[in-house]
DRENFI-338816 format. One line per 3 residues: number of its first residue (from 1); their letters; for each residue x, y negated, z of C-alpha. Coordinates in Angstrom, 3 decimals. Layout:
# DRENFI-338816
NUM> A> X/Y/Z  ...
***
This chain:
# DRENFI-338816
1> MAK> -23.548/-70.651/143.872  -23.858/-70.375/140.223  -22.845/-71.884/137.453
4> YYG> -24.850/-73.303/134.751  -23.762/-74.619/130.672  -26.521/-75.260/128.471
7> NIG> -28.336/-78.308/126.333  -30.462/-81.113/128.631  -32.914/-82.364/125.662
10> FAT> -33.541/-85.891/125.764  -36.630/-87.729/123.951  -35.230/-90.958/121.457
13> QVE> -38.055/-93.262/119.559  -36.899/-92.915/115.566  -39.259/-94.777/113.137
16> TSP> -40.857/-92.436/110.461  -42.328/-95.083/108.246  -42.751/-98.712/108.639
19> GIW> -44.328/-99.246/111.641  -44.785/-95.419/112.469  -42.958/-94.310/115.650
22> EDA> -42.083/-90.887/117.177  -39.939/-89.169/119.550  -37.268/-87.026/117.958
25> IVD> -35.427/-84.468/120.508  -31.666/-84.713/121.008  -30.185/-81.959/122.530
28> RPY> -26.869/-82.751/124.794  -24.237/-79.932/126.649  -23.983/-80.114/130.474
31> KGD> -21.919/-78.188/133.157  -22.588/-77.480/137.113  -24.629/-75.192/139.192
34> ILR> -27.386/-73.541/139.723  -28.431/-74.973/143.023  -32.223/-72.936/143.726
37> SNR> -33.351/-70.541/142.485  -36.716/-68.732/141.947  -39.089/-67.549/139.308
40> RYD> -42.904/-66.798/139.563  -46.165/-65.904/137.077  -48.984/-68.402/137.610
43> SSD> -52.578/-67.191/136.131  -53.679/-68.660/133.158  -56.861/-69.804/133.016
46> NGI> -57.455/-67.305/129.757  -56.971/-64.594/132.001  -55.013/-62.929/129.306
49> NDN> -50.762/-63.796/129.944  -49.764/-65.365/133.213  -47.627/-68.154/132.998
52> FTI> -43.332/-67.653/133.751  -42.694/-70.407/135.673  -38.918/-71.373/137.735
55> GNT> -38.469/-73.184/140.075  -34.973/-74.012/140.062  -32.715/-77.122/140.611
58> FSI> -29.434/-77.693/139.440  -26.503/-79.694/140.011  -25.467/-81.723/136.885
61> VSD> -21.982/-83.087/136.205  -22.849/-86.364/134.484  -21.534/-88.628/132.080
64> AYL> -22.887/-92.434/131.461  -25.332/-91.216/128.676  -27.150/-89.021/130.944
67> YSH> -27.523/-91.872/133.622  -28.420/-94.055/130.500  -31.186/-91.840/129.344
70> IPA> -32.506/-89.959/132.649  -36.557/-91.556/131.806  -35.535/-89.862/128.175
73> MRY> -34.495/-86.454/129.924  -37.638/-83.722/128.387  -36.567/-80.225/128.873
76> LEY> -33.140/-77.489/130.583  -32.420/-74.559/128.642  -31.863/-72.081/130.421
79> LGA> -32.311/-68.381/129.943  -32.466/-68.896/125.989  -35.912/-71.680/127.425
82> KFK> -36.340/-74.516/127.262  -38.468/-75.544/130.696  -39.713/-78.719/131.724
85> ITS> -37.622/-81.295/134.334  -40.161/-82.040/137.166  -38.015/-84.209/138.884
88> VDI> -34.066/-85.734/138.607  -32.512/-87.312/141.745  -29.261/-88.912/141.529
91> DRP> -25.845/-88.529/143.836  -23.064/-89.936/142.278  -21.339/-88.294/139.858
94> RVS> -23.863/-85.890/139.359  -27.535/-85.177/138.840  -29.872/-83.104/141.151
97> ISV> -32.548/-81.843/138.194  -35.199/-79.340/139.540  -37.502/-77.618/136.271
100> GGV> -40.938/-75.728/136.292  -42.981/-74.458/133.425  -41.666/-73.208/129.764
103> YVS> -41.554/-76.648/127.649  -43.696/-77.002/125.036  -43.001/-78.856/121.775
106> EEP> -45.642/-80.917/120.531  -43.517/-80.491/116.780  -43.933/-77.585/114.834
109> QTG> -41.089/-74.535/115.057  -38.931/-74.553/112.177  -36.844/-71.589/110.705
112> LAV> -39.749/-69.233/111.518  -40.582/-66.975/108.468  -44.031/-67.571/107.547
115> DTG> -46.098/-65.097/105.693  -48.368/-66.886/102.995  -49.637/-63.825/101.312
118> EHT> -47.498/-64.554/97.763  -45.512/-61.981/96.520  -42.745/-62.271/94.046
121> GE> -43.232/-58.553/92.367  -39.567/-57.673/92.385
***
């Protein structure tokens, strides 16, 4: 059985301005085991690129935070990518998490270099 160590993303409500609440993602590290592992490519609607999907199940050693925030779980990081959590089974002291397709954040990516076309003349 393969071992797992990585982050799980939880959505928390944050008031960005008076009366406006938005989800903010909080990453927390967890460890456990990989119970099932499979990968597949699903045909996409545009016919150009297939969607990468994994059907893995992870058995995570849980803590009080995870138990109290199960509805807020959004993704699990694995193989350098974030995958959507599709189902959760509680088996104290562990939680079994099944994942599916790649998680797509509603937030814009930060820290990426963007070429604005302006040059400094150096």
